N, C-alpha and C positions, 0 to 999 in steps of 0.2 A: 754602673750596670750590675744588678744582682747576679750572683753566680747561678749558672744553669743547674737546675735540679736533675739528678739522674733519673732516667725512666723507672717507673715502678717495676720492681722485680729484677732490676739489673744486678743488684747486690746478690740476690739469690742465684741468678744464673752464673755469676762469677764464682760464687762459693761452690756451686755444684761442679763447675769446670775444674776448680782446684782439687776437689775430691776425686774426680775421675783421673786427673793427671797424677795425683798421689797414689791411686790404686795401680795405675800402669807402672809408675816408678817402683812401687813396692814389689810388683810381680817380677820386674826385671832384676831387682836386687835379690829377691828370693832365688831366682834361677841362677844368678851369678855366684851367690854364696851357698849354693846347695851342698857342696862337700862339707861345709862347716855347720850349716843349720840343720841338715838332715839328722845327724846323730843327736844333736841337742833336742830336736823336736821329738824324736823317738824316746829319748830319756825322760823328757817331761811327760810324755804320754804314759810311759811305764810307771813313772812316779805317781801319777794320778791313779793308775790301776792298782798299784801296790797299796796306796793309802786307802782307797775304797775297799780293797780286799781286807785290810787290817780292821777297818771299822765294821765290816760284815762279821769277821771272826769275833770281834769284841762284843758285838750285839748277840750273836748266836751262842757264844760261850762266855756268859757274864762272869763265871768264876775265874776266868783267865786274867792274870795281872795286866794292867793297862800298858805297861812298858813292853810286855812280851808280844803284843799283837803285831806291831810292825815288823820285828825280826822274824816272827813266824810266817807272816804273809810274804815277806821277801824270800825266805828259804823255800817255801812251797812254790812260789812263782819260778824261782830258779830251777827247781826240780822238774816242774812241768815243762818249762821251755827246753831244758836240757834233754829230758826224756823224749820230747817230741822230735827235736833235731836228731837225736841218736837213732830213733826208730825210722825216720825218713831216710837217713844215710844208710842204715843197714839194709833196707828193703829196696833202695833205688837201683842198686846194681842188678839184683834179680829181676826187677821190673823191666829194665832195659833189655836184659837178656831174653826175657819172654817175648818182647816186641820183635827182636831179631829172629826168634824162632817162628814167628808168624809171617815170615817173608812170603811164602807162596800164597797165603790167604790175602795178604796185602796186595800182591800182584793182581789177584783176581778182582779185588774191589777197585783197584786203579783202572783195570781194563774195562770194567762195567761202567765206571764214571766217564772214562774216555769215550766209550761207545755212545753214551747218551749225549756227549758234547760233540760227536762227529769226528773224533780224532782217531786216526788209524795207526796201528803199531805203537802204542804208548810205551814209554820206557818202564822197565821194572824198578822195584825199590832199590835193588843193588846198584843198578845203573845210575839211579838218581843220587845215591850216596857217594858213588865213585866220582860223579861229576862235581861234587862239592869240594871246595878247598879245605881239606881236613886241618891243615896247619892253621888256617885263619880262624876256624871255629874253635879249635883247641886253645888258641891264644885268647879268644874271647871268653871261653870258659875259665881259663886260668886267671884272667883279669877279674872276672866276676867273683871267683872264690877269694882272691886277694882283697878286693874291695869289701866283700862281706865280712871277712875276718877283721879288717881294719875298722870298719864301721861298728862292728860288734864290740871291739875293744873300747872305742871312744864312747859308745852308748853306755857301757858298764861304768866307765870312769865318770861320765856326766851323771848317771843315775846315783852313784855313791855320793857324789858331791851335793846333789840336790837333796837327797834324803838326809845327809848330815847337817845341812844348813836350814832345814825346814823350821826349826825352832826359832830362828831369827826373823821369820817372815812377818810375824805380828809386830815386832818392834820396827821393822823397816816400813811397814804400812803407816804406823804412827808418825815416823819421821818424815815420810814423803808428803803426807797430807796433814798439815797443822790444823786446818779448820775441821771441826768435828763433822759438819754436814758432808764435806767433800770426802772425808775418810770413810764415812758410813756408806756413801754411794759407791766408792771404790771397792769396799768390802763386799757389797751386794753383787757388783759386777764379777768379782773374782769367784765368789761362791756359785754364781750362776754358771760360769764357765766350767768350774770343777764338777758341779752336779750334773750339768748337761753331758759332759764327757763320761762321767761315771755311769749315768743312766744308759747312755748309748752302749757302753761296754757290757753292762749287765744284760741288757736286752739282746744284744748280738751274741753274747756267750750262751745264754740259755736257749735261744732259738737255734743257734748253730749246733748245740748239742742235740736238740730235737731232730733237726734235719739230718745230721750225721748219723744218729742212732737209727732213725727210720730208714735211711738210705742203706745203711749196713745190713739191716734185716732184708730189704728187697734184693740187694746184691748177693747176699749169702743164699737167699732162697732160690735164685736162678743159677747159682754156682759160679759166679764171677770170681776169677782169680784176684788175689790181693784186695779182697773186699775191705779189710781193716785199713789198709793204706789209702784206699780211695775214700773211705769215711773220714779219715784224718785230713786229707787234702780238701774234702768238701767243707769240713769244719773251719779250716783256715780261710778258705775262699769266701765264706759267708761274710767275713769282715770287709770285703770289697763290695760296695754297693753295685747292683745291677749285674756287673760282670761275674761276681761270685755265684749268683743264682743261675746264670746261664751255664757256667761251668758245671755246677752241681747237677743240673738236669740233663746235660747233653754229653759230657765227656765219658762217663761210665757206659752208656748205651753204645757209643761209638767203639769203645774198646770191646764191648760184647759182640759187635759185628765181626771183629777180627778173631775173637776167641771161639765163638760157636759157629756151627754150620747152620745155614739158614738165617732167617730174620725173626723167628718167633720169640726167642728169649730176649733179644735186643728190643723188640717192640714192647714186650711185657715190662721190661725194666724201664724203658722210656716212659711208659704210661704211669708206672708206679712212682718214679721220681718226680714227674711233673705234678702228680696228685699231691705228693708231699710238699712240693714247693708252693702250690696253690693254697693248700690248707694252712701251712705255717705262715706264708706271706700275707694272706688275706684275712685270716681269722685270728691266729694266735698273736702274730707280731703287732698288729694295730692295737689289740687289747692290752698288751704289755707296755708298748711304747706310749700309748695315749697321746697327750699333747706335750710330752716332756721336751722334745727337741723343737717342734714347731718349724720345720724347714720344708719349703715347697719341694715336691717331688722332682720338678724340673730342675730346681737349683741343685738337688742331690746329684743328678746326672751331669750337669754342667760343672759342678765342683769336682766330680770324679775326673772329667776330662782335663780340667785346668790343673789340678794338683798332680795328676799323672804326667802331664806334659812338663811340669816344672821339676818334680822330684821323683819321677818314675814309679816303681812299685811301692816305695815308701809313701809317696804322695797318694797313691790309690788307697792304701790302708788307712791313712790319716785324713782323707778328704772330708769326711763328715765331721769329725771332731774339730778340725781346723775351720770348717765353715761355721760351726756353732760358736767358736771363739770369735771369729770375725763378726758375726751378727751381733753378739753381745757387746763387743767393743764399739762397733759403729752405732749402736742404739744409744750410746751414752752422750753423743754430741749432736747438736741441732743440725749442723751442716751435713752430717752423714747418716742421720736417722732414716732418711728416705731409702737408702740402700738396704738397711736392716729390715725395713718394712717389705721391700721387694723380696728379700731372701726368706722371710717368714711365710708360713703356710696360711695364716689367717689375718695377716696385717698387724699383729700385736707382738712384736719381738720382745716385749718386756714381761711376758707371762711367767717366766721362770723365777721372777724376783720374789715370789711368795713361798718358795721352798725353804724349809727350815734348815739352819746350819747343822752340821754333824749328823745329818740323817743318812743312814746307810742306804746304798742304792737298791737293796732288796726289801726295803721296809717302807710302808706307806705312812707310819706314825713317826713323828719326829723324836729324836733323842735330845737330852738336855744339852744346851749350848755350853761350850767351854772355850776359854781363851778370849783375848781382847777382840779379835776379828769376829768371832761368833757372837759375842755380846753386843758389839756395835751393830751387827746385822739384825739381831733380835730387837734392839732398841729402835732401829729405823722402821722395821716392820710394824711395831706397836704404834709408833707415831703416825704411820700411814693409815693404819686401821682406825685410830682415833679421829683423824681428819675425815675419813670416809663416813664414820657414824655421826 
C-alpha cells in the first residue's frame, strides 16, 4: 500500500502553528528575563541613537574628523540626558508642593464631581491621603528609585561595551554567513532595522520638539505654572505612542483647573493643545514619517499594550522600535512572512530594503557606503535593480 499523502496545506498549517507557539514562548521568555533584557534593549536603543546622531553630525559638519563624530555624539547625548534628569529632579519637589497648596481647590473639584455622581459628603483630599498606607507607597517609591539606579548603571555598562565592540560587527557578519548571498541578505535586514529605528527616533524627536515648543507657548500665554517643566514632560511623553499624545493634550488643562479660578483658561488651554496635537499628528508627522516604518496603526496600539505588559514603562518607550525589528526579522523567513505582512501598513514589509546604507536619518540623499556591511548591501541592491530592469 502506498503511503497516504498528507492533505494539501497541512504542512503550511503545521508551520504556522509552530510560528504561533514560538511567538508565545518568546513572549513568556521576554517577560521572565525582563530584568536582564530590559537594560540590554535600552542600551542597544541608545547605541543606535548615538550612532545615528554621530552620522548626522558628520554630515552636517563635514570638516569634523571622522573619529571625533561618535565621541562628540556620545558626550552631547550624556549632557542632554543628564541635564534633563537634573532639571526634572530640581523642579519635582516644588511641583508637588504646589499641588499640596491647591488642597482647597482640589476639594471643591472633588465635591463637584461627587455631586454629579450622586455621592453625598465626599472625602477631602487630606482625608484621602491620610487613608492611604504611607509606608507602603514610600516603600514602592524607594524600590522604584533603587531599580532605576540599578537599571541605569547596567544600561551605561552595556552601552559602553556595545560602542566599544561595534568595529567587530563587520567581521562577525562575515564569519556567521559564509555564503555571499546569505551574508548580503543578513546585511540588508540589519540595515533595515537600524534605519527604521533611526528614522523613528528622528521623526519623534523633531515632532516632539514642535509639540513641546508650541505647548509651552500656549501654557505660558495662559499663565500656567511650571510651563517649562510641563513642556519637557510632554516632549518625553511623545515617545510613547497614543498614551503620550493623550497626556500632552489633557494633563496641563487638568492642572489649569486646579490653578485658576473658573474654567475659562483651562478650556482655552485644552483647545490650544488639542489643535497642536491635531496639526502635528495629522499634517506634519505623516509628511515626515512617510512610509519609513510601514506599521499598521492598530499594530502600534497593540504593540504598546503588549510591550508595556511585558517590560512596563521601558516597553512603552521601545514598543514601536521593537515592532519594527520584529517585522523585519519575520519577513526574512517563509514560515513567518505572513505575520510581517499583517504587521505592515500596506502588506509590503520589505519596502525599507531600498534605503541606502550610511544615510543619516535627517537626509534624503544617500551618503557613500563604507565598510564590508555597507558594500555588501550596495552590491545586493545593484543586483536587484539589474534583475528588475
